C-alpha positions in Angstrom: -10.9 15.6 20.8 -11.8 11.9 22.9 -15.1 12.7 22.1 -14.9 13.2 18.5 -16.4 11.2 15.9 -14.7 11.8 13.1 -11.1 12.0 15.6 -12.5 8.6 16.6 -12.5 7.2 12.8 -9.5 9.1 12.4 -7.7 6.6 14.8 -9.3 3.7 13.9 -11.2 3.3 16.4 -15.2 3.6 14.3 -14.8 1.3 11.3 -15.0 3.7 8.3 -14.2 2.7 4.2 -11.2 4.4 3.8 -10.1 6.7 0.3 -7.5 8.2 1.3 -4.8 8.6 3.9 -1.6 10.8 5.6 -0.3 12.1 7.9 -2.3 15.3 7.3 -5.1 14.6 6.3 -8.4 11.1 5.7 -10.7 10.6 3.6 -13.2 8.5 4.0 -17.0 7.4 2.6 -20.2 9.1 3.7 -22.3 6.9 5.3 -25.4 9.0 4.4 -24.4 9.7 -0.1 -25.6 13.0 -1.3 -25.1 11.6 -4.4 -23.3 8.3 -6.6 -19.5 9.7 -5.2 -19.7 11.2 -1.5 -16.8 11.3 0.8 -14.7 13.1 3.7 -11.8 14.9 3.4 -11.1 16.0 6.9 -7.6 16.3 9.1 -6.3 14.7 10.9 -5.4 17.8 13.9 -9.0 18.4 15.5 -9.8 22.0 14.4 -13.3 21.9 15.5 -14.4 23.5 12.1 -13.1 26.5 8.5 -13.6 29.7 11.7 -11.1 28.4 13.5 -8.6 26.8 12.0 -5.6 28.9 10.3 -2.3 29.4 9.3 -1.3 25.8 11.8 -3.3 24.1 10.4 -2.1 25.5 6.6 -0.4 22.0 4.9 -3.7 20.0 5.1 -6.6 22.4 4.6 -3.9 22.6 0.6 -4.0 18.9 0.5 -7.2 18.7 1.6 -8.1 20.5 -1.5 -5.0 19.5 -3.2 -5.8 15.4 -3.6 -10.1 16.1 -4.2 -9.4 15.6 -7.6 -7.5 13.0 -8.2 -9.4 11.0 -5.5 -13.1 12.3 -7.1 -11.1 10.8 -10.1 -10.4 7.7 -8.3 -13.4 6.6 -7.2 -15.5 7.4 -10.5 -16.1 11.5 -11.0 -16.4 11.5 -14.3 -17.2 15.6 -14.7 -16.3 16.9 -11.8 -17.8 16.7 -8.2 -18.9 19.7 -5.6 -16.8 20.9 -2.7 -18.0 21.7 0.2 -17.4 22.9 3.7 -20.3 23.7 6.1 -19.7 25.9 8.8 -20.8 26.6 11.8 -24.6 26.8 13.0 -25.6 28.9 9.8 -23.8 27.2 7.7 -25.2 24.5 8.6 -22.3 21.9 9.5 -23.5 19.2 11.2 -20.4 17.2 13.0 -17.9 19.8 14.8 -14.8 19.1 13.2 -13.7 20.3 10.3 -14.1 18.4 6.8 -14.8 18.6 3.0 -17.9 16.9 1.0 -16.5 15.9 -2.2 -20.4 15.4 -4.0 -20.6 13.7 -7.6 -22.6 12.5 -9.5 -23.3 11.4 -13.2 -25.3 13.9 -13.7 -24.9 17.8 -12.5 -25.5 18.3 -9.2 -28.4 21.5 -9.1 -27.4 25.0 -7.9 -26.0 25.1 -4.7 -28.1 27.5 -3.2 -31.8 28.5 -4.2 -31.4 32.2 -5.3 -34.2 34.8 -3.5 -35.8 36.6 -5.7 
């Protein structure tokens, strides 16, 4: 996708603060961090969302999860982190290129979703 924001970041057309890169995935700092540690991991191949992903993306999807802990520790997470993949309109996805947020801070992040009574 030529106009995709994250594809442009992966190609180096838009600057980013790179955290990690290999043949399958690219990780970079979020421009609006929600915690002391906040970066994104994206597959280099464009996939709109997790909803559209299938077994053709299994290597990149596995790698997103497999490198997240090491990268989180390297970026300063000391006692865990939250990994979030927002998917589609209902999941509040803002950029339609599959991506995983890795967020951590010195304090617990709080409940992920407010429970309805």
